[in-house]
Structure formats: C-alpha cells, structure tokens
N, CA and C atoms of all chains as a GROMACS GRO file, in nm:
protein
  582
    1MET      N    1  13.486   9.262  14.844
    1MET     CA    2  13.473   9.346  14.964
    1MET      C    3  13.465   9.258  15.087
    2MET      N    4  13.503   9.319  15.201
    2MET     CA    5  13.490   9.249  15.328
    2MET      C    6  13.418   9.339  15.427
    3ARG      N    7  13.323   9.279  15.496
    3ARG     CA    8  13.246   9.352  15.597
    3ARG      C    9  13.294   9.314  15.737
    4HIS      N   10  13.300   9.411  15.824
    4HIS     CA   11  13.332   9.391  15.966
    4HIS      C   12  13.220   9.456  16.045
    5ILE      N   13  13.147   9.374  16.122
    5ILE     CA   14  13.034   9.427  16.200
    5ILE      C   15  13.062   9.398  16.348
    6VAL      N   16  13.042   9.500  16.429
    6VAL     CA   17  13.054   9.481  16.574
    6VAL      C   18  12.930   9.539  16.640
    7LEU      N   19  12.867   9.461  16.725
    7LEU     CA   20  12.753   9.506  16.805
    7LEU      C   21  12.802   9.515  16.949
    8LEU      N   22  12.774   9.628  17.014
    8LEU     CA   23  12.827   9.653  17.148
    8LEU      C   24  12.716   9.670  17.250
    9GLN      N   25  12.742   9.623  17.371
    9GLN     CA   26  12.652   9.649  17.484
    9GLN      C   27  12.729   9.733  17.584
   10TRP      N   28  12.666   9.843  17.629
   10TRP     CA   29  12.731   9.931  17.726
   10TRP      C   30  12.703   9.883  17.867
   11THR      N   31  12.790   9.921  17.960
   11THR     CA   32  12.766   9.888  18.101
   11THR      C   33  12.649   9.970  18.155
   12GLU      N   34  12.591   9.922  18.267
   12GLU     CA   35  12.480   9.993  18.333
   12GLU      C   36  12.524  10.133  18.375
   13THR      N   37  12.652  10.146  18.412
   13THR     CA   38  12.702  10.273  18.468
   13THR      C   39  12.749  10.370  18.360
   14ALA      N   40  12.748  10.327  18.234
   14ALA     CA   41  12.793  10.418  18.128
   14ALA      C   42  12.702  10.540  18.121
   15THR      N   43  12.763  10.657  18.117
   15THR     CA   44  12.682  10.779  18.110
   15THR      C   45  12.643  10.807  17.966
   16ASP      N   46  12.539  10.886  17.946
   16ASP     CA   47  12.497  10.923  17.810
   16ASP      C   48  12.612  10.992  17.737
   17GLN      N   49  12.689  11.072  17.810
   17GLN     CA   50  12.801  11.142  17.746
   17GLN      C   51  12.907  11.043  17.697
   18GLN      N   52  12.939  10.944  17.782
   18GLN     CA   53  13.038  10.844  17.740
   18GLN      C   54  12.990  10.768  17.616
   19LYS      N   55  12.861  10.735  17.614
   19LYS     CA   56  12.806  10.662  17.499
   19LYS      C   57  12.815  10.750  17.374
   20ARG      N   58  12.772  10.874  17.387
   20ARG     CA   59  12.776  10.965  17.271
   20ARG      C   60  12.920  10.982  17.220
   21GLU      N   61  13.014  10.996  17.312
   21GLU     CA   62  13.154  11.016  17.271
   21GLU      C   63  13.208  10.892  17.200
   22ALA      N   64  13.168  10.774  17.248
   22ALA     CA   65  13.214  10.650  17.184
   22ALA      C   66  13.156  10.642  17.043
   23GLU      N   67  13.027  10.672  17.032
   23GLU     CA   68  12.961  10.663  16.902
   23GLU      C   69  13.017  10.767  16.804
   24THR      N   70  13.045  10.886  16.854
   24THR     CA   71  13.107  10.990  16.769
   24THR      C   72  13.245  10.945  16.724
   25ALA      N   73  13.319  10.884  16.815
   25ALA     CA   74  13.455  10.839  16.780
   25ALA      C   75  13.450  10.737  16.667
   26PHE      N   76  13.347  10.651  16.668
   26PHE     CA   77  13.331  10.555  16.558
   26PHE      C   78  13.310  10.631  16.426
   27HIS      N   79  13.218  10.725  16.430
   27HIS     CA   80  13.185  10.800  16.307
   27HIS      C   81  13.304  10.880  16.255
   28ASN      N   82  13.399  10.911  16.343
   28ASN     CA   83  13.518  10.988  16.301
   28ASN      C   84  13.627  10.901  16.241
   29LEU      N   85  13.616  10.769  16.256
   29LEU     CA   86  13.724  10.681  16.209
   29LEU      C   87  13.749  10.687  16.059
   30PRO      N   88  13.645  10.687  15.974
   30PRO     CA   89  13.673  10.685  15.830
   30PRO      C   90  13.763  10.800  15.782
   31ALA      N   91  13.752  10.914  15.847
   31ALA     CA   92  13.837  11.028  15.808
   31ALA      C   93  13.983  11.002  15.848
   32ARG      N   94  14.005  10.914  15.943
   32ARG     CA   95  14.140  10.889  15.994
   32ARG      C   96  14.202  10.764  15.928
   33ILE      N   97  14.116  10.670  15.882
   33ILE     CA   98  14.165  10.540  15.834
   33ILE      C   99  14.116  10.518  15.691
   34PRO      N  100  14.199  10.546  15.592
   34PRO     CA  101  14.156  10.543  15.452
   34PRO      C  102  14.110  10.404  15.405
   35GLU      N  103  14.154  10.298  15.474
   35GLU     CA  104  14.112  10.164  15.430
   35GLU      C  105  13.963  10.139  15.454
   36ILE      N  106  13.901  10.223  15.536
   36ILE     CA  107  13.756  10.210  15.559
   36ILE      C  108  13.684  10.266  15.436
   37LEU      N  109  13.629  10.181  15.354
   37LEU     CA  110  13.562  10.225  15.231
   37LEU      C  111  13.422  10.278  15.259
   38ASP      N  112  13.359  10.219  15.363
   38ASP     CA  113  13.224  10.264  15.400
   38ASP      C  114  13.204  10.234  15.547
   39PHE      N  115  13.125  10.318  15.611
   39PHE     CA  116  13.090  10.297  15.752
   39PHE      C  117  12.949  10.346  15.774
   40PHE      N  118  12.871  10.269  15.849
   40PHE     CA  119  12.746  10.321  15.905
   40PHE      C  120  12.728  10.255  16.040
   41GLY      N  121  12.653  10.322  16.125
   41GLY     CA  122  12.633  10.272  16.260
   41GLY      C  123  12.526  10.351  16.330
   42GLY      N  124  12.485  10.301  16.447
   42GLY     CA  125  12.383  10.374  16.520
   42GLY      C  126  12.345  10.307  16.650
   43SER      N  127  12.264  10.380  16.727
   43SER     CA  128  12.221  10.332  16.859
   43SER      C  129  12.086  10.263  16.850
   44ASP      N  130  12.071  10.160  16.931
   44ASP     CA  131  11.951  10.078  16.929
   44ASP      C  132  11.826  10.162  16.957
   45ARG      N  133  11.719  10.126  16.887
   45ARG     CA  134  11.592  10.199  16.901
   45ARG      C  135  11.504  10.147  17.014
   46GLY      N  136  11.545  10.036  17.079
   46GLY     CA  137  11.465   9.986  17.190
   46GLY      C  138  11.341   9.909  17.148
   47LEU      N  139  11.342   9.851  17.030
   47LEU     CA  140  11.225   9.778  16.979
   47LEU      C  141  11.224   9.631  17.019
   48THR      N  142  11.343   9.580  17.052
   48THR     CA  143  11.357   9.437  17.078
   48THR      C  144  11.423   9.416  17.214
   49GLY      N  145  11.362   9.335  17.298
   49GLY     CA  146  11.422   9.306  17.428
   49GLY      C  147  11.558   9.241  17.410
   50GLY      N  148  11.654   9.279  17.493
   50GLY     CA  149  11.785   9.215  17.491
   50GLY      C  150  11.871   9.254  17.373
   51ALA      N  151  11.835   9.360  17.302
   51ALA     CA  152  11.915   9.405  17.187
   51ALA      C  153  12.048   9.463  17.235
   52HIS      N  154  12.145   9.466  17.145
   52HIS     CA  155  12.269   9.537  17.175
   52HIS      C  156  12.244   9.688  17.165
   53ASP      N  157  12.342   9.767  17.214
   53ASP     CA  158  12.320   9.910  17.225
   53ASP      C  159  12.368   9.992  17.107
   54PHE      N  160  12.474   9.943  17.042
   54PHE     CA  161  12.533  10.018  16.932
   54PHE      C  162  12.587   9.922  16.827
   55ALA      N  163  12.571   9.958  16.701
   55ALA     CA  164  12.623   9.877  16.590
   55ALA      C  165  12.717   9.962  16.506
   56ALA      N  166  12.827   9.898  16.465
   56ALA     CA  167  12.921   9.962  16.371
   56ALA      C  168  12.943   9.865  16.255
   57VAL      N  169  12.920   9.912  16.133
   57VAL     CA  170  12.930   9.828  16.014
   57VAL      C  171  13.034   9.890  15.920
   58PHE      N  172  13.144   9.819  15.903
   58PHE     CA  173  13.254   9.869  15.820
   58PHE      C  174  13.264   9.786  15.692
   59THR      N  175  13.309   9.854  15.585
   59THR     CA  176  13.342   9.784  15.461
   59THR      C  177  13.487   9.812  15.424
   60PHE      N  178  13.558   9.704  15.393
   60PHE     CA  179  13.697   9.715  15.349
   60PHE      C  180  13.711   9.648  15.212
   61ALA      N  181  13.816   9.681  15.139
   61ALA     CA  182  13.838   9.618  15.008
   61ALA      C  183  13.868   9.470  15.027
   62ASP      N  184  13.943   9.438  15.131
   62ASP     CA  185  13.989   9.301  15.152
   62ASP      C  186  14.039   9.285  15.296
   63VAL      N  187  14.089   9.167  15.327
   63VAL     CA  188  14.132   9.141  15.465
   63VAL      C  189  14.253   9.227  15.503
   64GLU      N  190  14.334   9.263  15.406
   64GLU     CA  191  14.448   9.352  15.437
   64GLU      C  192  14.398   9.488  15.485
   65GLY      N  193  14.292   9.535  15.423
   65GLY     CA  194  14.234   9.663  15.466
   65GLY      C  195  14.183   9.654  15.609
   66TRP      N  196  14.119   9.540  15.639
   66TRP     CA  197  14.068   9.518  15.774
   66TRP      C  198  14.184   9.513  15.874
   67ARG      N  199  14.294   9.446  15.837
   67ARG     CA  200  14.408   9.436  15.929
   67ARG      C  201  14.470   9.575  15.953
   68ALA      N  202  14.476   9.656  15.847
   68ALA     CA  203  14.531   9.791  15.864
   68ALA      C  204  14.444   9.869  15.962
   69TYR      N  205  14.312   9.850  15.951
   69TYR     CA  206  14.221   9.916  16.046
   69TYR      C  207  14.249   9.867  16.188
   70GLN      N  208  14.258   9.735  16.205
   70GLN     CA  209  14.278   9.678  16.338
   70GLN      C  210  14.403   9.734  16.406
   71ASP      N  211  14.508   9.753  16.322
   71ASP     CA  212  14.638   9.796  16.375
   71ASP      C  213  14.653   9.949  16.383
   72HIS      N  214  14.556  10.022  16.328
   72HIS     CA  215  14.569  10.168  16.321
   72HIS      C  216  14.558  10.234  16.459
   73GLU      N  217  14.639  10.338  16.479
   73GLU     CA  218  14.639  10.410  16.608
   73GLU      C  219  14.500  10.463  16.645
   74ALA      N  220  14.427  10.510  16.545
   74ALA     CA  221  14.295  10.570  16.574
   74ALA      C  222  14.199  10.463  16.626
   75HIS      N  223  14.211  10.341  16.571
   75HIS     CA  224  14.125  10.231  16.619
   75HIS      C  225  14.164  10.191  16.761
   76LYS      N  226  14.296  10.181  16.781
   76LYS     CA  227  14.343  10.143  16.915
   76LYS      C  228  14.302  10.247  17.019
   77ALA      N  229  14.308  10.375  16.981
   77ALA     CA  230  14.269  10.482  17.074
   77ALA      C  231  14.119  10.474  17.104
   78LEU      N  232  14.040  10.444  17.000
   78LEU     CA  233  13.894  10.430  17.021
   78LEU      C  234  13.867  10.322  17.126
   79VAL      N  235  13.933  10.208  17.108
   79VAL     CA  236  13.910  10.095  17.199
   79VAL      C  237  13.952  10.132  17.342
   80ALA      N  238  14.073  10.189  17.353
   80ALA     CA  239  14.128  10.216  17.488
   80ALA      C  240  14.053  10.331  17.555
   81ASP      N  241  14.029  10.438  17.482
   81ASP     CA  242  13.974  10.560  17.545
   81ASP      C  243  13.822  10.556  17.558
   82HIS      N  244  13.754  10.496  17.459
   82HIS     CA  245  13.608  10.508  17.456
   82HIS      C  246  13.532  10.378  17.482
   83LEU      N  247  13.590  10.264  17.444
   83LEU     CA  248  13.513  10.140  17.458
   83LEU      C  249  13.543  10.068  17.590
   84LYS      N  250  13.668  10.046  17.619
   84LYS     CA  251  13.702   9.966  17.740
   84LYS      C  252  13.630  10.015  17.865
   85PRO      N  253  13.628  10.150  17.889
   85PRO     CA  254  13.563  10.197  18.012
   85PRO      C  255  13.415  10.163  18.026
   86ILE      N  256  13.345  10.142  17.912
   86ILE     CA  257  13.199  10.126  17.925
   86ILE      C  258  13.145  10.002  17.852
   87LEU      N  259  13.234   9.908  17.819
   87LEU     CA  260  13.190   9.794  17.740
   87LEU      C  261  13.146   9.677  17.828
   88ALA      N  262  13.025   9.629  17.804
   88ALA     CA  263  12.973   9.514  17.880
   88ALA      C  264  12.967   9.389  17.794
   89GLY      N  265  12.954   9.408  17.662
   89GLY     CA  266  12.945   9.292  17.574
   89GLY      C  267  12.970   9.332  17.431
   90ARG      N  268  13.012   9.231  17.352
   90ARG     CA  269  13.052   9.261  17.214
   90ARG      C  270  13.026   9.138  17.128
   91ALA      N  271  12.957   9.158  17.015
   91ALA     CA  272  12.938   9.050  16.918
   91ALA      C  273  13.003   9.098  16.789
   92VAL      N  274  13.079   9.011  16.725
   92VAL     CA  275  13.158   9.055  16.609
   92VAL      C  276  13.154   8.950  16.499
   93ILE      N  277  13.173   8.994  16.375
   93ILE     CA  278  13.183   8.904  16.261
   93ILE      C  279  13.254   8.977  16.146
   94GLN      N  280  13.325   8.899  16.066
   94GLN     CA  281  13.380   8.952  15.941
   94GLN      C  282  13.336   8.857  15.830
   95PHE      N  283  13.293   8.908  15.721
   95PHE     CA  284  13.251   8.819  15.610
   95PHE      C  285  13.273   8.886  15.476
   96ASP      N  286  13.286   8.804  15.373
   96ASP     CA  287  13.302   8.853  15.235
   96ASP      C  288  13.165   8.885  15.180
   97ASP      N  289  13.161   8.991  15.099
   97ASP     CA  290  13.030   9.031  15.044
   97ASP      C  291  13.046   9.080  14.900
   98MET      N  292  11.563  10.596  15.710
   98MET     CA  293  11.585  10.452  15.696
   98MET      C  294  11.606  10.389  15.833
   99MET      N  295  11.574  10.259  15.837
   99MET     CA  296  11.599  10.185  15.961
   99MET      C  297  11.677  10.058  15.927
  100ARG      N  298  11.779  10.032  16.008
  100ARG     CA  299  11.858   9.910  15.987
  100ARG      C  300  11.822   9.806  16.093
  101HIS      N  301  11.819   9.682  16.053
  101HIS     CA  302  11.798   9.568  16.144
  101HIS      C  303  11.914   9.472  16.118
  102ILE      N  304  11.996   9.450  16.222
  102ILE     CA  305  12.111   9.361  16.207
  102ILE      C  306  12.095   9.247  16.306
  103VAL      N  307  12.116   9.125  16.257
  103VAL     CA  308  12.117   9.009  16.346
  103VAL      C  309  12.243   8.928  16.319
  104LEU      N  310  12.315   8.897  16.426
  104LEU     CA  311  12.432   8.809  16.417
  104LEU      C  312  12.394   8.678  16.484
  105LEU      N  313  12.422   8.567  16.418
  105LEU     CA  314  12.377   8.436  16.465
  105LEU      C  315  12.496   8.343  16.492
  106GLN      N  316  12.480   8.261  16.595
  106GLN     CA  317  12.576   8.154  16.624
  106GLN      C  318  12.505   8.022  16.606
  107TRP      N  319  12.564   7.932  16.529
  107TRP     CA  320  12.504   7.801  16.506
  107TRP      C  321  12.546   7.704  16.615
  108THR      N  322  12.464   7.600  16.633
  108THR     CA  323  12.499   7.496  16.730
  108THR      C  324  12.617   7.414  16.677
  109GLU      N  325  12.683   7.342  16.770
  109GLU     CA  326  12.796   7.256  16.733
  109GLU      C  327  12.749   7.147  16.636
  110THR      N  328  12.623   7.104  16.653
  110THR     CA  329  12.573   6.990  16.574
  110THR      C  330  12.514   7.032  16.439
  111ALA      N  331  12.507   7.162  16.416
  111ALA     CA  332  12.451   7.209  16.288
  111ALA      C  333  12.536   7.155  16.172
  112THR      N  334  12.470   7.097  16.073
  112THR     CA  335  12.545   7.046  15.958
  112THR      C  336  12.572   7.159  15.859
  113ASP      N  337  12.670   7.140  15.772
  113ASP     CA  338  12.700   7.242  15.671
  113ASP      C  339  12.577   7.267  15.584
  114GLN      N  340  12.503   7.160  15.556
  114GLN     CA  341  12.384   7.175  15.472
  114GLN      C  342  12.279   7.262  15.540
  115GLN      N  343  12.258   7.238  15.671
  115GLN     CA  344  12.160   7.319  15.745
  115GLN      C  345  12.202   7.467  15.744
  116LYS      N  346  12.331   7.491  15.764
  116LYS     CA  347  12.380   7.629  15.765
  116LYS      C  348  12.359   7.693  15.628
  117ARG      N  349  12.396   7.621  15.523
  117ARG     CA  350  12.381   7.675  15.387
  117ARG      C  351  12.234   7.704  15.358
  118GLU      N  352  12.145   7.614  15.397
  118GLU     CA  353  12.002   7.633  15.371
  118GLU      C  354  11.948   7.755  15.447
  119ALA      N  355  11.995   7.773  15.571
  119ALA     CA  356  11.951   7.889  15.650
  119ALA      C  357  12.000   8.018  15.582
  120GLU      N  358  12.125   8.018  15.541
  120GLU     CA  359  12.183   8.138  15.480
  120GLU      C  360  12.116   8.168  15.346
  121THR      N  361  12.086   8.065  15.269
  121THR     CA  362  12.015   8.083  15.142
  121THR      C  363  11.875   8.139  15.168
  122ALA      N  364  11.809   8.088  15.271
  122ALA     CA  365  11.673   8.135  15.305
  122ALA      C  366  11.675   8.284  15.336
  123PHE      N  367  11.781   8.331  15.403
  123PHE     CA  368  11.793   8.474  15.430
  123PHE      C  369  11.801   8.552  15.298
  124HIS      N  370  11.888   8.505  15.212
  124HIS     CA  371  11.910   8.575  15.084
  124HIS      C  372  11.785   8.575  14.997
  125ASN      N  373  11.694   8.480  15.019
  125ASN     CA  374  11.570   8.472  14.941
  125ASN      C  375  11.460   8.563  14.995
  126LEU      N  376  11.478   8.617  15.116
  126LEU     CA  377  11.371   8.696  15.177
  126LEU      C  378  11.334   8.823  15.098
  127PRO      N  379  11.431   8.901  15.049
  127PRO     CA  380  11.393   9.026  14.981
  127PRO      C  381  11.295   9.005  14.865
  128ALA      N  382  11.306   8.892  14.798
  128ALA     CA  383  11.213   8.865  14.685
  128ALA      C  384  11.072   8.839  14.738
  129ARG      N  385  11.061   8.800  14.863
  129ARG     CA  386  10.931   8.763  14.920
  129ARG      C  387  10.870   8.880  15.000
  130ILE      N  388  10.955   8.967  15.052
  130ILE     CA  389  10.908   9.073  15.144
  130ILE      C  390  10.950   9.210  15.088
  131PRO      N  391  10.857   9.277  15.021
  131PRO     CA  392  10.890   9.402  14.952
  131PRO      C  393  10.939   9.514  15.045
  132GLU      N  394  10.902   9.504  15.175
  132GLU     CA  395  10.948   9.612  15.266
  132GLU      C  396  11.099   9.610  15.288
  133ILE      N  397  11.163   9.500  15.252
  133ILE     CA  398  11.310   9.494  15.263
  133ILE      C  399  11.372   9.575  15.149
  134LEU      N  400  11.424   9.691  15.179
  134LEU     CA  401  11.480   9.779  15.075
  134LEU      C  402  11.619   9.734  15.033
  135ASP      N  403  11.693   9.675  15.130
  135ASP     CA  404  11.827   9.627  15.099
  135ASP      C  405  11.860   9.515  15.198
  136PHE      N  406  11.940   9.422  15.150
  136PHE     CA  407  11.985   9.313  15.236
  136PHE      C  408  12.126   9.274  15.194
  137PHE      N  409  12.212   9.253  15.293
  137PHE     CA  410  12.337   9.183  15.266
  137PHE      C  411  12.369   9.098  15.388
  138GLY      N  412  12.446   8.994  15.367
  138GLY     CA  413  12.478   8.904  15.476
  138GLY      C  414  12.587   8.808  15.435
  139GLY      N  415  12.638   8.734  15.532
  139GLY     CA  416  12.742   8.638  15.498
  139GLY      C  417  12.792   8.561  15.618
  140SER      N  418  12.875   8.462  15.588
  140SER     CA  419  12.930   8.373  15.691
  140SER      C  420  13.067   8.422  15.736
  141ASP      N  421  13.090   8.402  15.866
  141ASP     CA  422  13.215   8.450  15.925
  141ASP      C  423  13.337   8.390  15.857
  142ARG      N  424  13.442   8.474  15.846
  142ARG     CA  425  13.565   8.430  15.780
  142ARG      C  426  13.663   8.362  15.875
  143GLY      N  427  13.632   8.361  16.006
  143GLY     CA  428  13.721   8.291  16.099
  143GLY      C  429  13.845   8.371  16.135
  144LEU      N  430  13.837   8.503  16.127
  144LEU     CA  431  13.954   8.587  16.155
  144LEU      C  432  13.964   8.625  16.303
  145THR      N  433  13.851   8.618  16.373
  145THR     CA  434  13.845   8.667  16.510
  145THR      C  435  13.792   8.556  16.600
  146GLY      N  436  13.860   8.525  16.708
  146GLY     CA  437  13.810   8.425  16.801
  146GLY      C  438  13.677   8.468  16.860
  147GLY      N  439  13.586   8.374  16.875
  147GLY     CA  440  13.457   8.403  16.939
  147GLY      C  441  13.362   8.482  16.853
  148ALA      N  442  13.389   8.491  16.723
  148ALA     CA  443  13.298   8.564  16.634
  148ALA      C  444  13.168   8.488  16.616
  149HIS      N  445  13.065   8.561  16.573
  149HIS     CA  446  12.940   8.495  16.537
  149HIS      C  447  12.957   8.428  16.401
  150ASP      N  448  12.860   8.343  16.364
  150ASP     CA  449  12.878   8.260  16.243
  150ASP      C  450  12.818   8.323  16.119
  151PHE      N  451  12.709   8.398  16.136
  151PHE     CA  452  12.639   8.455  16.019
  151PHE      C  453  12.582   8.590  16.056
  152ALA      N  454  12.586   8.682  15.961
  152ALA     CA  455  12.530   8.816  15.980
  152ALA      C  456  12.426   8.843  15.872
  153ALA      N  457  12.316   8.906  15.914
  153ALA     CA  458  12.213   8.950  15.819
  153ALA      C  459  12.186   9.098  15.847
  154VAL      N  460  12.198   9.181  15.746
  154VAL     CA  461  12.183   9.326  15.760
  154VAL      C  462  12.070   9.371  15.667
  155PHE      N  463  11.963   9.417  15.727
  155PHE     CA  464  11.844   9.460  15.652
  155PHE      C  465  11.829   9.611  15.660
  156THR      N  466  11.772   9.668  15.552
  156THR     CA  467  11.734   9.809  15.554
  156THR      C  468  11.586   9.820  15.522
  157PHE      N  469  11.516   9.899  15.605
  157PHE     CA  470  11.374   9.926  15.584
  157PHE      C  471  11.354  10.076  15.575
  158ALA      N  472  11.240  10.118  15.518
  158ALA     CA  473  11.213  10.262  15.509
  158ALA      C  474  11.190  10.319  15.649
  159ASP      N  475  11.124  10.242  15.732
  159ASP     CA  476  11.086  10.290  15.866
  159ASP      C  477  11.048  10.171  15.954
  160VAL      N  478  11.005  10.201  16.076
  160VAL     CA  479  10.974  10.093  16.170
  160VAL      C  480  10.853  10.011  16.122
  161GLU      N  481  10.763  10.074  16.048
  161GLU     CA  482  10.648   9.998  15.996
  161GLU      C  483  10.694   9.889  15.899
  162GLY      N  484  10.794   9.924  15.819
  162GLY     CA  485  10.849   9.826  15.726
  162GLY      C  486  10.912   9.711  15.801
  163TRP      N  487  10.983   9.743  15.909
  163TRP     CA  488  11.045   9.639  15.992
  163TRP      C  489  10.937   9.551  16.055
  164ARG      N  490  10.828   9.613  16.103
  164ARG     CA  491  10.721   9.533  16.166
  164ARG      C  492  10.656   9.440  16.062
  165ALA      N  493  10.637   9.490  15.940
  165ALA     CA  494  10.578   9.406  15.835
  165ALA      C  495  10.667   9.286  15.808
  166TYR      N  496  10.798   9.308  15.812
  166TYR     CA  497  10.895   9.198  15.794
  166TYR      C  498  10.882   9.096  15.908
  167GLN      N  499  10.876   9.150  16.031
  167GLN     CA  500  10.870   9.063  16.149
  167GLN      C  501  10.747   8.972  16.143
  168ASP      N  502  10.634   9.029  16.093
  168ASP     CA  503  10.507   8.956  16.091
  168ASP      C  504  10.488   8.872  15.965
  169HIS      N  505  10.576   8.887  15.867
  169HIS     CA  506  10.556   8.820  15.738
  169HIS      C  507  10.576   8.668  15.749
  170GLU      N  508  10.492   8.595  15.676
  170GLU     CA  509  10.499   8.447  15.678
  170GLU      C  510  10.637   8.395  15.640
  171ALA      N  511  10.701   8.461  15.542
  171ALA     CA  512  10.832   8.413  15.496
  171ALA      C  513  10.936   8.426  15.608
  172HIS      N  514  10.926   8.534  15.687
  172HIS     CA  515  11.020   8.551  15.798
  172HIS      C  516  10.994   8.446  15.906
  173LYS      N  517  10.864   8.426  15.935
  173LYS     CA  518  10.827   8.328  16.038
  173LYS      C  519  10.872   8.188  15.997
  174ALA      N  520  10.858   8.158  15.867
  174ALA     CA  521  10.899   8.025  15.819
  174ALA      C  522  11.051   8.009  15.829
  175LEU      N  523  11.124   8.116  15.798
  175LEU     CA  524  11.270   8.111  15.809
  175LEU      C  525  11.310   8.076  15.953
  176VAL      N  526  11.248   8.146  16.047
  176VAL     CA  527  11.282   8.124  16.188
  176VAL      C  528  11.249   7.980  16.230
  177ALA      N  529  11.126   7.938  16.197
  177ALA     CA  530  11.080   7.805  16.243
  177ALA      C  531  11.155   7.692  16.172
  178ASP      N  532  11.169   7.702  16.040
  178ASP     CA  533  11.224   7.591  15.962
  178ASP      C  534  11.376   7.587  15.962
  179HIS      N  535  11.438   7.706  15.960
  179HIS     CA  536  11.583   7.708  15.938
  179HIS      C  537  11.667   7.753  16.057
  180LEU      N  538  11.612   7.842  16.140
  180LEU     CA  539  11.696   7.895  16.248
  180LEU      C  540  11.679   7.815  16.377
  181LYS      N  541  11.557   7.796  16.420
  181LYS     CA  542  11.536   7.731  16.551
  181LYS      C  543  11.613   7.600  16.564
  182PRO      N  544  11.615   7.514  16.462
  182PRO     CA  545  11.685   7.386  16.478
  182PRO      C  546  11.835   7.397  16.501
  183ILE      N  547  11.897   7.508  16.460
  183ILE     CA  548  12.043   7.511  16.468
  183ILE      C  549  12.097   7.638  16.536
  184LEU      N  550  12.011   7.709  16.607
  184LEU     CA  551  12.054   7.838  16.664
  184LEU      C  552  12.109   7.821  16.806
  185ALA      N  553  12.231   7.869  16.826
  185ALA     CA  554  12.292   7.864  16.959
  185ALA      C  555  12.297   8.001  17.024
  186GLY      N  556  12.300   8.106  16.941
  186GLY     CA  557  12.307   8.242  16.998
  186GLY      C  558  12.268   8.345  16.895
  187ARG      N  559  12.226   8.462  16.947
  187ARG     CA  560  12.176   8.565  16.856
  187ARG      C  561  12.201   8.702  16.917
  188ALA      N  562  12.259   8.794  16.841
  188ALA     CA  563  12.276   8.933  16.883
  188ALA      C  564  12.199   9.017  16.782
  189VAL      N  565  12.122   9.113  16.831
  189VAL     CA  566  12.033   9.187  16.741
  189VAL      C  567  12.033   9.335  16.776
  190ILE      N  568  12.003   9.418  16.677
  190ILE     CA  569  11.989   9.561  16.700
  190ILE      C  570  11.906   9.620  16.586
  191GLN      N  571  11.833   9.727  16.618
  191GLN     CA  572  11.767   9.807  16.514
  191GLN      C  573  11.805   9.953  16.540
  192PHE      N  574  11.840  10.024  16.437
  192PHE     CA  575  11.877  10.165  16.456
  192PHE      C  576  11.844  10.248  16.333
  193ASP      N  577  11.824  10.377  16.355
  193ASP     CA  578  11.796  10.470  16.245
  193ASP      C  579  11.927  10.509  16.179
  194ASP      N  580  11.921  10.527  16.047
  194ASP     CA  581  12.046  10.559  15.975
  194ASP      C  582  12.017  10.657  15.863
   0.00000   0.00000   0.00000
C-alpha cells in the first residue's frame, strides 16, 4: 500500500463556507476516483499552536494508483475550484505502508 | 476517535542512522503508550518536490488519550533524544474522525 498525506493551511480571508466546501470536496473524491482505497480527513481541533487547518489521508494500492489520482479530473477540479482560492500552505508526503 | 498527524523534515546533516533510529522510536511508541489505539508512519518516497521526510499518524480514543501521549515519558524521550537533534521542520494537526 501507499499513503498520501496532505496537510493544508487556509488563508486568513477564507470563509467558513469555502473551507467547508473544500473539505466536503475531499470527502467526495473516493466516490469519483476508484484508485482511492481509503480516505479519512478532518479539520484541526485547535489544540496545538501553529497547527495546519485540514488533513487528508489517502491510501492507494501502489504508486500507479496515486498517479491516477493525481491526474484525475476530479482531483484537478478540487485543486482549481476549492484549494487554490484559499490555500496558504501545504505539507505533503507519500510513503509505503 | 481523534487523529494526531505529524509530518517531519530532517536537517541536511541528519545521518541515515539518526533518521532510522528516530523512525524506529516512533514505531516502538504504541508498545509503551497504551492510549495509542493505532499508529502508522513512514519515510517519504521522493515522488513530490518539497515533501516532508517522515509521517507519523496516531489514533486515540479522545483528547485525553492524546494528552496522556503528549505527557508520557516515552514521547518526551523520543522528542529529546531522537527528534530535536535532527529536526528541520514540523507540520502537525489533530482532528476528530
């Protein structure tokens, strides 16, 4: 299996609605992209200073599955429509598990 | 459930041995800290420019479990002995799932 984790920081001006729509769009991806074997994610609880705002944790069978996700229209639409407008920072990693 | 995710970047001078020892120390935590209900983690595969080097994904029953982890001697020793010497960056989040 391969894991893909992205932690996101929203801009100061991002509205609650924009954040909710971005987070919902993430949760809708598995239904659109069959290579996503598992997904979980959520918004920061505010327990740690300087934490990121949202986490998305994906599981793929292998790197080919991850590449199919990267190239998929639904992923590209998520990035263009929901992330770019309100993204301030992003931490990412892919690893075998 | 509550998830705690930390993505770490190692310093340029970190040796492979130091990295391996830090990553092994993470994998040894669940045996020492019963509040950790699940753990997975791994080293970056080098697929994405600017990715973090290591990810640790913890699951706790609730915030009390997370606090017990934060205060536990084994966690404190991991930070002092294995992370501080080679840590260049850290992204963190806690969220309900």
